C-alpha positions in Angstrom: 68.0 150.5 101.3 71.4 150.6 103.0 70.0 149.1 106.2 68.7 146.0 104.4 72.1 145.4 102.8 73.9 145.7 106.2 71.4 143.3 107.8 71.9 140.8 105.0 75.7 141.0 105.5 75.4 140.5 109.2 73.1 137.5 108.8 75.5 136.1 106.3 78.3 136.4 108.8 76.2 134.8 111.5 75.3 131.9 109.3 79.0 131.4 108.4 79.8 131.4 112.1 77.2 128.8 112.8 78.4 126.6 110.0 82.0 126.8 111.2 81.0 125.9 114.7 79.0 122.9 113.6 81.8 121.8 111.4 84.3 122.0 114.3 82.0 119.8 116.4 82.5 117.1 113.7 86.1 117.7 112.7 87.7 118.0 116.2 86.5 114.6 117.5 87.4 113.0 114.2 90.9 114.4 114.4 91.2 113.1 118.0 90.1 109.7 116.9 92.7 109.6 114.2 95.4 110.5 116.8 94.2 107.7 119.1 94.1 105.1 116.3 97.6 106.2 115.2 98.9 105.6 118.8 97.3 102.2 118.9 98.9 101.2 115.6 102.2 102.6 116.7 101.9 100.5 119.9 101.1 97.3 118.0 104.0 97.8 115.6 106.3 98.4 118.6 105.1 95.2 120.3 105.6 93.2 117.1 109.1 94.5 116.8 109.8 93.7 120.5 108.5 90.1 120.3 110.5 89.5 117.2 113.7 90.7 118.9 112.9 88.5 121.9 112.3 85.5 119.8 115.5 86.1 117.8 117.6 86.6 120.9 116.3 83.4 122.4 116.8 81.4 119.2 120.5 82.3 119.2 121.0 80.5 122.5 122.1 76.9 123.1 119.6 76.0 125.8 116.3 77.0 127.4 117.8 78.8 130.4 120.1 80.9 128.3 117.2 81.7 126.0 115.2 82.9 128.9 118.0 85.1 130.1 118.4 86.6 126.6 114.7 87.2 126.3 114.6 88.9 129.7 117.5 91.1 128.8 115.7 92.3 125.7 112.6 93.1 127.7 114.4 95.0 130.4 116.4 97.0 127.9 113.3 98.1 126.1 113.0 101.9 126.1 109.4 102.8 126.5 107.7 106.1 125.8 104.8 108.0 127.1 102.5 106.1 124.8 104.0 102.6 125.0 105.0 101.2 128.5 105.1 98.1 130.7 106.6 95.5 128.5 106.2 91.9 129.7 107.3 88.5 128.6 104.2 86.5 128.8 105.5 83.1 127.5 108.7 81.7 126.0 108.8 78.2 124.6 112.2 76.9 123.6 111.5 73.6 121.8 114.8 72.2 120.8 113.8 68.5 121.0 110.8 68.4 118.7 110.9 71.0 115.9 113.7 73.4 116.8 111.7 76.6 117.2 111.2 79.4 119.8 107.8 80.8 120.4 107.7 84.1 122.3 104.7 86.1 123.5 104.9 89.7 124.9 102.4 92.2 126.2 102.6 96.1 126.2 100.3 98.7 127.6 99.4 101.6 125.3 98.2 104.9 126.7 95.7 106.5 124.4 96.5 110.2 124.1 92.9 111.5 123.8 90.5 108.9 125.1 86.9 109.0 123.9 84.6 107.9 126.7 81.8 106.3 124.6 84.1 104.3 122.3 85.5 101.1 123.9 88.4 100.9 121.5 89.6 104.4 122.6 89.6 104.1 126.4 92.5 105.4 128.5 94.8 102.4 128.1 94.9 99.3 125.8 96.9 96.1 126.4 98.4 94.7 123.2 99.7 91.1 122.9 102.0 89.8 120.2 103.6 86.4 119.3 106.6 85.5 117.2 108.1 82.2 116.1 111.8 81.8 115.2 113.9 78.8 114.3 116.6 77.9 116.8 120.0 78.5 115.1 122.2 77.2 117.9 121.2 73.6 117.6 124.1 71.1 117.0 123.9 69.3 113.6 122.9 65.6 113.7 125.9 63.4 112.8 
C-alpha cells in the first residue's frame, strides 16, 4: 500500500514539473516581447520629445539659417542611451513668408533589447520618424 502512495506522489511531482516547464515556454517569450515593446514605445516618446524641442528651438529664431543652427545644436546635444541612438534631423522647413510655421522631422534608431527572429516588429533595430510643427515666435509684427 505504501508503494502505491509513493508512486502517486512522484507522478504528481513529475506532472507539476511538466506543467511548470510548459508554462515557462509561454511566459518567458511573452515577457521578452513586453520588454521589447516597452523599448519601442520609449524610443518613440523620446523621438517625439526630440522633434518638439528641435521645432521649438527653430521657431525662436529670426531667420532660416539661425533656425537650422539651433536645430542642429539640439540634435548634437541629444544624450542617447543604449536603447535610443543615432538622432538625425531629416528635414526642417522654416516658412516665415507664408504661414509662419516651422516643420521639423527627426529620425532615431532604437535597439530592441531581446529581438524575436520570427516577429518583424521585434527585430534587432527599428528606425523611428517623428514630425512636429510650431508657430514662429520671432516674426516681426506687421505695421
